Phi, psi and omega in degrees: 000323179295318178297315181296319180293317179299316179299317181297316179294316180300316180295319180298324180273359180072025181265142175292151183230123179244131178255164172233152173239097175246001186220120176275155178306319181295336175294326179282306186295319182297330178283342177266318182225148181273080181230158182276178185295333182266007182296146184299332178295322177295316180294321180294316180297319178296321178301314181290323176298315182295309183291316188275337185223297194303311182287352176269350181278165178275333184199154176231135176256132177238146180278353181206161176295327178301315179294318179297316179297320178299315180298316180296317178297331182278358177093017176286132189250352182276162179301142182233134175238142176260120175231106187270140171250019183281182181271132174241139176258112183306122178073357181036071185298148174292151177299147175274097187294340176290338182262354179285153180300145181284160180285350183280007177090008179255151179096153181267138176255116179272120177243128187244137168235131180244127177154167180298134177282086184216161185305319185292341178276339173056040179295340181299333180295322177299316178294316179298325181296334180299331177296339186248358183268127177288348180257010185305325180293340180266350190270131171250110179270140176229120178257107180261106181156179174214168180160182188294338181261009184305309183297320180295317178295321178297318178297315179298318180294318179297323177297320178297320179292314182296326179280354179084005177296314177255137178265347180240130177298139178289135180262128175244131179199163175243125189238152179282167178297337178277333179279326186300318181304320180291322177295318179298317182296333181275348183278145178285000000 
């Protein structure tokens, strides 16, 4: 309702209106109800966003090509630009295969997840998967992000360590855009 009202006032005053898409419908609905991406509530919310706000704007800014593609598939008809605030690895170097863990079961495998610690990101599945991995003892998990589920994920990770499923404590941290590229390069 706030978006629709803002758009109406901007149009009345003859002001251009630019929207952003940093939040998918499922990000909202999944935090309210435990439902998947194709659920009718997600489709309904997108319909109202599209009808009530997005198609009435002059332009839409998206943080990723994925978001722009989603809008186009959803029937948004106004111009869309992708302006990313994400992490870029200059030259995107190939992995240094000499430094990757060997297949003989020796060496630590660094696995990284980057993102908000929230239900819609579903990081708990990565932790649950450790119970089924024959390589869990070699895996060093790193959760780069923060959010409302951080403490719950930390408890789940500590239980895996205490039960001996993981031999390396899971690292939780929030890193700057200058720190992340080096962390990404070290991840398997």
